[in-house]
Every structure is written in C-alpha cells, then in structure tokens.
N, C-alpha and C positions, 0 to 999 in steps of 0.2 A: 374316377380314373386315376387320380393322383396316387403315386407309388414312389417310395424312396428306397434306394439300395445303397448300402455302404459297402463299397468294393474292397477297400483297405482303409487303414487309418488315414484320415484326411482326404479321402476320395469318396464323394457323395453324389449320386445321380438321382435326379427327380424326373418322373414321368408325369407330364402335365403341361398346362399352359403357362408360359413364362410370365405372362401378365398377372397371373394369380400367385405364382411362386416367388418371384423376385422380391416383393415387399416383405416376405416372411424371412428372408435371409439376413444373416449378419453381414458385416463389412468384408469386402474382398480387396485384393491388392492390385489386380489387373483384369481386364476383360479382353478376350480374343475370340471373335466369333464370325461365322459366315452366315448371315441372316437370310431369310427368304426375301425376294424382291421380284417385281414384275420382269419377265423375260420377253423381249420382243421376238416376233416371228419373222426373222429376216433371212431364213435359209430356204433351201429348196425342198419341196415335197416330191419324193422320187416318183410317186404314182401320178403326179400332175405335170411331170416334165419328161414325157416319152421321147422327145427329140433333143432334150438339153439336160441341164442340171449336171450331175456328176456321173462319172463312168468308172470302170475298173472296180477296185475294191470298195468304192463308195457308191456303187450303182443303186443300192437299196437304201441309201441314207435319206432321211427326211426329218427336218426339225421345225415343222410348222406348229407343233403343240408346245405348251409350256412344259419346262422340265420339272418344276415342282409347283405345288399349289401355293398360292400366296393370298392369304385372307387377313393379313396383318400389315399395318403401316408402320413406318419408322417412328412416327409420333406415339404409337401404342406402347413401345418398349424402351426407347432410348432414355426417357426421363427416369425410368425404374432402374436401369443399369447405372446411370449417373448417381442416383441415390445410394446404390449398393456399394459403390467404390469408395475407398478411403480418400481423404484429401491427399494431394500430391501423388496421383496415380496416372497410369497410361492405359489406353484402350486401342484396339485394332478392330475395325469394322470393314469386312470385305464387301465388295460390290462390283458391278460392271460399269462400263463407261456411261451408259444411259442414265444410271441412277446416282452417280456421284453427287451431282448438284442437290438433288432432293434429300439425300442422306446427310450431307454436310449441313444443309439448312436446318434439318430436324435436330441433328446432334448439337449444333450451336444454340438452338432454341432451348435445348435441355440443359445447357450449361457447359458443354464441352468446348474446348478450343483446339484448333487444328495445328498440328506440328507440320505435317507434310502428307503428300499422297504417295503411297508405296505401290510398286508394280511387281506382279508375279509373271514371269515368262514361263508359260506352260510347256514350251518346246513342241507343242502339237496344236495345229490350227483347228478351230471350230468352224466347220463349213458355213459359208454365208454367200449370198448372191451379190454383196457389195464388196467388203473386204473381209477376209477370213480372220477371225479373232484368235490371237495367240497369247493375249494377256488378260489378266484380271487385276483389280485394284483393291487397295485397302486404305481407308482413312485412318491415319495415325494421329490420335487425339489425346488430350490430357485434361485432367481435372486438378484445380488448385495450382500449386507452385510447380513450375516446370523443372525437370531434372534431366541430366545427361544420360543417354542410354549406356549400357555397360560396355558395349563395343562401338565406340564412335567411328571406327573405320568401316562400319557396315554401310552398304550401298542401298539406295532406295529402290533399286531393281535387283531382284534375285531370280535365279533360274533353277527350277526343279521340275523334272519330268513327273507327270502324274502316274503313279502306280496304284491301281485300285486294290484296297485290302478288304473291301466290303461291297455290298450291293447298293450303297447309296449313290444316287445319280450325280451328285455334285461334291463328291468327296475331295478333300484337299490333301496334299502331301504332308506327312508328319514332319519332315525336316523344315518345311516352310514355317509351320507353327512354332517349332522349336527355336528358330532364329528370333522370332518376335518375343516369345515368352522369356527367353534367357536375357534379352536386351532390356526388358521392362520389369523384371522381378528378380528376387533373390531366392535361393534354395529355402524351402519352407513356406514361401508366400502362397496365398490362395489365388488361383486363376479361375475366372468365371467364363462359362460359355452358355448363354441362354438359348442357343439353337444348336445343340450338341450334335444332332445327326447321328452318325455312326461312331462318334467319339474320338475323332482325330485330334482335336485340341487337347482332350483329356490324356490321350496316349503320349502326346508331346510333353504335357505338363508332368506326368508321372515319370517319364524318362529323364526329365530335368530335375527331379526331386522336388517338385512343387506339389502343393495340395491342389485339389480340383473340385469345383462344383459345376455340374452339368445339368442342363434341363432339355428335355426332348418331348415333344407332344405325340409323336408317332410310336406306338408300341413296338412295331417291327424294328425300327432303327434303335429304339431304346434297348431292346434285348441284344442287338448286335454290339452296341456300345458297352453294355455290361460285360460281354464276353471279351471284347478287345481290351478294356481297362483291367480286367482281372488278369489277363495274360501280361499286360504291360507292368502291372504291379509285381509280378513274379520276376520280371527281368528289367529293372531300372537301369539307367545309364550309369555304369560304374565309374565313369570319368567325371561325374559331377559331384562336387563336394556335398557332404551330408548337411542337413539344415543346421544353422548356427544355434547355439544356446541362446536363451533370452538375453544374457549379458552381452554375448557377442553381437547379437542383432541390435541391441541398444547402441553399442559402440560403433557399429557400421552406420 
C-alpha cells in the first residue's frame, strides 16, 4: 500500500502506516500534527432522544459514534517522531481534554519536554449533554535545548473559525497551523505531519515557504491531500521570505 508522491520540490507525501515510514525518514525541523485518539460518546443521539436532546437546526444531530477510527496508541508513534526530529526542535500535538494527560505522559516517556498547553477556540460548540465543547488543545513540546518562538507576543489561546476545505471529519484551519509553524521554524525548514489527513498542515507549511513531509494511511484522504498541496504549491504566501541560503541559515 505504501506510495510516495513528490508534489513539489521539498514537498513529499507518503501513503502508509507512519509506524513503518517514520524510521525511514531523515531528520526534520518541527512536527505539527493532529493524531487520532479515542473520542468519548458524550453527546445526544437524536433517534434516542424523542422528547429531549436538541431542537431546531440540530434536531437530527447525533454524536454517539466515534468520529474517526483509532487503532494506534500514543506510545506507538511518539518515540518515532522524537527520533525523526533534530536536536533543539519543537513539536505540536493536538488532542482533546480527555486525552491530554495520557498524551503528555507518552510524549515525556519518549523524551519530549512540555513547554505549555495551547488552546484553540473553534468559535462553534460541539454538542454535548454535559458542557458543549468549543475548544481543542495542543501540547507544545520540545526536544533538546529550548529556544524562543519567533513571535513571543503570541498567546496560548488562538481563535479561528473552522472552514472545511475537504471531506475530512476533523479538519483543522490552515491559519491555526500557520501560526505554530511560523513560530517554531524558519523558511526552508522541514515540517513533519505523521497523521496528515487531508493535508492542512502541509498547506500551511507550503504557504509559509517551508518544506513538508506528510504521512497518511487512508487512500481517500491521501488523494485529497495531494490535490490540496499541489494547489498550495502553485500559490505560496508571497509575504513570507524565500528560504535562506546555506550561509545565511548558518549565520541565523
């Protein structure tokens, strides 16, 4: 099933299992990913709530089933991501509130250290019978020697409305990934996403003039990512400086 597509210079996508592919890669400069994790069934099933639940535009909503299949644990892939990163690098691992503790424990066991927990305000609530969830989280972690992010005025909470550009059920906004990528890498650096999905992190990386390595196990989403990355490669962010020369990079 493994397949490799070179979308543009420095943009390589792998179809396959990240557990097999990560050990074959060279070193990368940063990791930004939204991995699969267990999702609790805390919402209403509309067909089970004839007298309650939601009404109006949400009358047919039900979230009793898992959003995505999760047959991989944090321990299965975090050590491989740690090994792929260069010394003195940063990583962003998205998760929900229920999984923060388990993910942090696995990441630290793999060698990562925690900088802080970041919060994404989605501006739209996920229905729930307890409290409606309007936020998701990311563990901002590092390997080796810590360094200051490029924009120290950045806040640990960012607010971006989700606008779907693909059919992926858990797609994230490109601007969200751009903030983190630009803060933890320089133009020309290599960004890794071992759970690429429909390619949002890759689109953000290309727009920011970074190189990108993405891995996705589902052929449907891999094909979508290929198309999105090809389009992004034709229209990079013209306000981002071109990658520095080797001498300039050394001096930086």
